ZAMARGU-4260 file (C-alpha; in steps of 0.2 Angstrom, whole numbers, plus 5000, padded with zeros to 4 digits):
<rodrens>
0) 5131/4958/5072 | 5131/4950/5090 | 5146/4941/5097 | 5136/4924/5095 | 5134/4928/5076
5) 5152/4933/5074 | 5158/4916/5082 | 5146/4907/5070 | 5152/4915/5055 | 5171/4913/5060
10) 5167/4894/5060 | 5159/4895/5043 | 5173/4905/5036 | 5185/4891/5042 | 5173/4878/5033
15) 5174/4888/5017 | 5192/4888/5016 | 5194/4870/5022 | 5180/4862/5013 | 5162/4857/5016
20) 5167/4844/5029 | 5174/4858/5041 | 5158/4868/5038 | 5148/4854/5043 | 5155/4855/5061
25) 5148/4872/5063 | 5132/4866/5070 | 5122/4869/5086 | 5112/4883/5094 | 5125/4896/5088
30) 5124/4891/5070 | 5105/4892/5070 | 5104/4909/5078 | 5118/4915/5067 | 5108/4909/5052
35) 5092/4917/5057 | 5100/4934/5060 | 5110/4933/5044 | 5094/4929/5034 | 5087/4946/5039
40) 5103/4956/5035 | 5113/4963/5021 | 5128/4968/5031 | 5145/4963/5023 | 5151/4948/5032
45) 5169/4943/5032 | 5166/4925/5025 | 5170/4917/5008 | 5155/4906/5008 | 5141/4910/5021
50) 5123/4907/5022 | 5111/4915/5011 | 5103/4932/5016 | 5084/4932/5011 | 5079/4949/5016
55) 5074/4958/5000 | 5084/4968/4988 | 5090/4984/4995 | 5089/4997/4982 | 5076/5004/4970
60) 5078/5015/4955 | 5067/5030/4957 | 5064/5048/4952 | 5049/5056/4961 | 5038/5067/4951
65) 5021/5074/4955 | 5008/5084/4947 | 5007/5102/4954 | 5018/5109/4968 | 5019/5102/4986
70) 5011/5112/5000 | 5028/5120/5005 | 5046/5121/4999 | 5061/5112/5006 | 5065/5117/5023
75) 5048/5121/5028 | 5043/5103/5033 | 5041/5099/5052 | 5053/5088/5061 | 5039/5082/5073
80) 5022/5075/5069 | 5011/5090/5065 | 5003/5092/5049 | 4993/5079/5040 | 4992/5081/5021
85) 4977/5083/5011 | 4969/5067/5004 | 4982/5060/4991 | 4978/5062/4973 | 4986/5052/4959
90) 5002/5060/4955 | 5014/5057/4940 | 5021/5039/4941 | 5038/5035/4949 | 5048/5031/4934
95) 5063/5019/4934 | 5077/5029/4927 | 5085/5014/4918 | 5070/5008/4908 | 5055/4997/4910
100) 5039/4999/4919 | 5035/4991/4935 | 5019/4987/4944 | 5010/4981/4929 | 5009/4963/4934
105) 5012/4958/4916 | 5022/4942/4915 | 5026/4944/4897 | 5039/4958/4901 | 5054/4955/4891
110) 5068/4951/4904 | 5084/4959/4898 | 5095/4945/4891 | 5112/4945/4883 | 5115/4937/4866
115) 5130/4925/4869 | 5138/4913/4857 | 5134/4894/4861 | 5143/4886/4875 | 5152/4875/4862
120) 5159/4891/4853 | 5166/4896/4870 | 5177/4881/4871 | 5165/4870/4882 | 5153/4856/4878
125) 5135/4861/4876 | 5124/4859/4891 | 5107/4850/4891 | 5092/4860/4885 | 5082/4868/4899
130) 5065/4861/4901 | 5050/4872/4897 | 5041/4881/4911 | 5026/4871/4918 | 5017/4883/4929
135) 5023/4894/4943 | 5025/4890/4961 | 5026/4901/4976 | 5042/4901/4986 | 5035/4901/5004
140) 5049/4895/5016 | 5067/4893/5014 | 5077/4879/5024 | 5096/4884/5024 | 5111/4878/5033
145) 5130/4882/5032 | 5133/4863/5027 | 5125/4851/5015 | 5108/4844/5019 | 5106/4826/5015
150) 5093/4817/5004 | 5085/4811/5020 | 5082/4829/5026 | 5074/4833/5009 | 5063/4818/5010
155) 5058/4822/5028 | 5053/4839/5023 | 5044/4834/5008 | 5033/4821/5017 | 5026/4834/5030
160) 5008/4838/5028 | 5005/4854/5020 | 5021/4854/5010 | 5016/4855/4991 | 5033/4856/4983
165) 5051/4856/4987 | 5067/4860/4977 | 5085/4858/4983 | 5097/4872/4979 | 5114/4880/4985
170) 5113/4896/4994 | 5127/4907/5000 | 5135/4924/5001 | 5149/4925/4989 | 5158/4939/4980
175) 5154/4947/4964 | 5166/4960/4958 | 5172/4961/4976 | 5155/4964/4984 | 5146/4950/4994
180) 5130/4945/4986 | 5117/4932/4990 | 5118/4919/4976 | 5108/4903/4972 | 5115/4888/4963
185) 5100/4879/4955 | 5095/4866/4942 | 5087/4878/4929 | 5074/4865/4923 | 5067/4861/4941
190) 5069/4878/4949 | 5063/4891/4936 | 5045/4889/4941 | 5049/4896/4959 | 5055/4912/4951
195) 5046/4928/4948 | 5034/4927/4933 | 5044/4937/4920 | 5060/4929/4925 | 5052/4911/4926
200) 5046/4913/4908 | 5063/4918/4900 | 5069/4903/4891 | 5085/4912/4886 | 5089/4917/4904
205) 5088/4899/4911 | 5098/4892/4896 | 5111/4905/4899 | 5112/4900/4917 | 5113/4881/4912
210) 5127/4886/4900 | 5138/4893/4914 | 5133/4911/4915 | 5126/4921/4929 | 5109/4930/4930
215) 5109/4945/4941 | 5094/4954/4948 | 5087/4969/4939 | 5092/4979/4954 | 5110/4973/4954
220) 5112/4974/4936 | 5106/4992/4934 | 5112/5000/4950 | 5129/4992/4949 | 5130/4997/4930
225) 5134/4979/4925 | 5137/4976/4906 | 5124/4964/4900 | 5134/4951/4891 | 5150/4956/4899
230) 5159/4946/4913 | 5160/4948/4931 | 5172/4940/4944 | 5163/4928/4955 | 5174/4922/4970
235) 5170/4909/4983 | 5182/4896/4988 | 5188/4897/4970 | 5187/4912/4958 | 5179/4912/4940
240) 5175/4925/4927 | 5156/4922/4922 | 5146/4931/4908 | 5131/4941/4914 | 5117/4932/4904
245) 5102/4942/4910 | 5095/4955/4922 | 5080/4945/4930 | 5074/4945/4948 | 5072/4928/4955
250) 5058/4933/4967 | 5066/4927/4983 | 5070/4942/4993 | 5088/4946/4995 | 5094/4935/4981
255) 5104/4945/4968 | 5112/4932/4957 | 5109/4914/4951 | 5121/4901/4944 | 5119/4883/4939
260) 5122/4871/4953 | 5137/4864/4944 | 5145/4882/4944 | 5139/4884/4962 | 5149/4869/4968
265) 5164/4873/4958 | 5164/4890/4967 | 5164/4880/4984 | 5146/4883/4989 | 5140/4868/5000
270) 5130/4856/4989 | 5112/4856/4992 | 5113/4867/5008 | 5096/4874/5006 | 5078/4869/5001
275) 5064/4880/4994 | 5047/4875/5001 | 5030/4878/4994 | 5015/4878/5006 | 4998/4886/5007
280) 5001/4903/5014 | 4989/4901/5028 | 4999/4886/5035 | 5016/4893/5032 | 5020/4898/5050
285) 5014/4882/5059 | 5023/4872/5045 | 5039/4881/5049 | 5039/4874/5066 | 5036/4856/5060
290) 5050/4858/5047 | 5062/4864/5061 | 5058/4848/5070 | 5065/4837/5056 | 5081/4848/5053
295) 5098/4844/5059 | 5105/4856/5072 | 5112/4872/5064 | 5099/4873/5050 | 5086/4886/5050
300) 5069/4888/5042 | 5063/4906/5037 | 5047/4912/5029 | 5048/4920/5012 | 5030/4927/5014
305) 5022/4934/5029 | 5004/4931/5035 | 5003/4947/5043 | 5007/4958/5028 | 4994/4967/5020
310) 4988/4963/5002 | 5000/4975/4994 | 5015/4968/5005 | 5015/4985/5014 | 5010/4986/5032
315) 5002/4974/5044 | 4984/4970/5043 | 4972/4978/5055 | 4967/4962/5063 | 4984/4955/5068
320) 4979/4956/5086 | 4994/4965/5093 | 4993/4982/5102 | 5002/4995/5092 | 5014/5007/5100
325) 5021/5021/5089 | 5037/5031/5091 | 5038/5045/5103 | 5040/5063/5098 | 5058/5063/5104
330) 5061/5048/5094 | 5053/5055/5078 | 5063/5071/5080 | 5079/5061/5082 | 5076/5050/5066
335) 5070/5064/5055 | 5085/5076/5060 | 5097/5061/5057 | 5090/5058/5040 | 5090/5077/5035
340) 5108/5078/5041 | 5113/5065/5027 | 5107/5077/5013 | 5120/5078/4999 | 5129/5062/5004
345) 5130/5049/4989 | 5120/5034/4985 | 5129/5018/4985 | 5120/5002/4982 | 5121/4991/4998
350) 5128/5005/5009 | 5120/5009/5026 | 5130/5024/5032 | 5136/5035/5039 | 5143/5043/5024
355) 5134/5034/5009 | 5118/5025/5008 | 5105/5015/4998 | 5087/5018/5001 | 5084/5006/5015
360) 5101/5010/5022 | 5096/5028/5025 | 5080/5022/5034 | 5089/5010/5045 | 5103/5022/5049
365) 5091/5037/5053 | 5080/5026/5064 | 5095/5019/5073 | 5100/5036/5079 | 5083/5037/5088
370) 5086/5020/5096 | 5074/5011/5084 | 5081/4995/5076 | 5075/4992/5058 | 5077/4978/5046
375) 5090/4981/5033 | 5080/4980/5017 | 5064/4989/5010 | 5053/4973/5008 | 5056/4970/5027
380) 5054/4988/5032 | 5037/4987/5024 | 5032/4975/5038 | 5038/4986/5053 | 5021/4993/5057
385) 5003/4995/5051 | 4998/5002/5035 | 4993/5021/5034 | 4982/5029/5021 | 4989/5043/5012
390) 4976/5055/5019 | 4983/5051/5036 | 5002/5052/5033 | 5012/5060/5047 | 5031/5064/5047
395) 5041/5049/5050 | 5030/5037/5041 | 5038/5027/5027 | 5033/5027/5009 | 5036/5011/4998
400) 5037/5009/4979 | 5037/4995/4966 | 5052/4999/4954 | 5058/4981/4948 | 5049/4977/4931
405) 5055/4958/4933 | 5046/4957/4950 | 5031/4969/4948 | 5024/4966/4965 | 5040/4967/4975
410) 5043/4982/4986 | 5060/4988/4981 | 5061/5006/4986 | 5058/5016/5002 | 5058/5035/5007
415) 5054/5044/5023 | 5039/5056/5024 | 5044/5073/5031 | 5027/5081/5030 | 5018/5095/5020
420) 5020/5084/5004 | 5039/5081/5005 | 5050/5065/5007 | 5068/5061/5009 | 5076/5047/5000
425) 5092/5039/4993 | 5088/5038/4975 | 5100/5029/4964 | 5119/5029/4959 | 5126/5045/4953
430) 5113/5055/4964 | 5114/5060/4982 | 5102/5059/4997 | 5088/5072/4993 | 5072/5080/4998
435) 5059/5079/4985 | 5040/5080/4983 | 5032/5064/4989 | 5025/5053/4975 | 5009/5043/4975
440) 5009/5038/4957 | 5007/5021/4948 | 5022/5013/4957 | 5017/5019/4975 | 5015/5003/4985
445) 5009/5010/5001 | 5014/5018/5018 | 5017/5012/5036 | 5019/5020/5053 | 5034/5012/5062
450) 5030/5002/5078 | 5047/5000/5087 | 5042/4984/5094 | 5037/4976/5078 | 5052/4983/5069
455) 5064/4975/5081 | 5055/4959/5079 | 5056/4959/5060 | 5074/4965/5062 | 5078/4950/5073
460) 5070/4938/5062 | 5056/4934/5075 | 5041/4940/5066
</rodrens>
């Protein structure tokens, strides 16, 4: 984190402990730059209530299996671009260890939901019944600030040409069981249509949130071994014990938990400090500039979808108009050797080295040893260069997977291709960084070749 960003978050930390009024004074250029950088990060930030990170969930649950044997055994793969594999053939699918099937696109997938007693039985008055789902909306842009946004700001954004929908929310990084997590505070009735299809369709999930529970992402719930129906400690300006009502991914990258807006405000999250915006994808980039013009100083607007991304969400399209420059042999050698040096170290969700890693943390750390800055999470790393066919894979290319059944089209796991049919990955809790046969089965999303310039732009929130 830069010195500018550190200064920004010191101000926000003061606002969190001293109330929203103090946080509202953390405006200006530093606030905007800090917000943009933080939107692309998942590093732990020493704040009680900060600005939401929207960078994509960091970890996948993966066991790589293939039909047949790879071309060579572990240790025989090259550390510089050398051998291209034979054209890829369908291998056995990558299977989420903890259940479910991803990549099907079936919105009827049953989101894991806890059976809890009615709110009144827990000593609180019952909440209003959540409205039924009336269609899905694409969450295209996120406006976010370290202070509350006024109704006039919401109205100004809503009136802009090209905006087809807006919903105000709370968005902050707060602690769940001692770990900083991106959390949304929402009105379940008005927000549910912006969530991923299976999650949006779950009446029980949203009623549980309305009743004062927390719904966590499938990734967080499974990889952190949370107990469905059990309680977690959620700490912002105040601390509460909340029941985990469901495992369901919202569909907004980086968000790992959702509570009601009433709970969010009781935790000290700035009321209405974010706005989710729907717009035609083709106009999202130009619309972002117009939205920025009506925002107060210190607020930022970031895309939640990227025009340049290929149809699968992996790699840039061939016609993006930018010249491509790939990593040098010395850079590739340094990155691959760095990754290989981490073999046997433990997987820890959210960790980025040097002694423990999640999947995207391993990629980020290894490429940093070669002087190549990478985004923090798999979904953003998938935009760090052009797509590469399996038949043209070379060592150092990145392989991506869909592993989240509650968001079937979301890139949630990444591995580094080593050559000769092998890859290195940080797989899941309880396992170590490992070299395994590369998998190109049902959950394989695609591959990219890293362009250092593009990677740096994505990492810096400039893409």
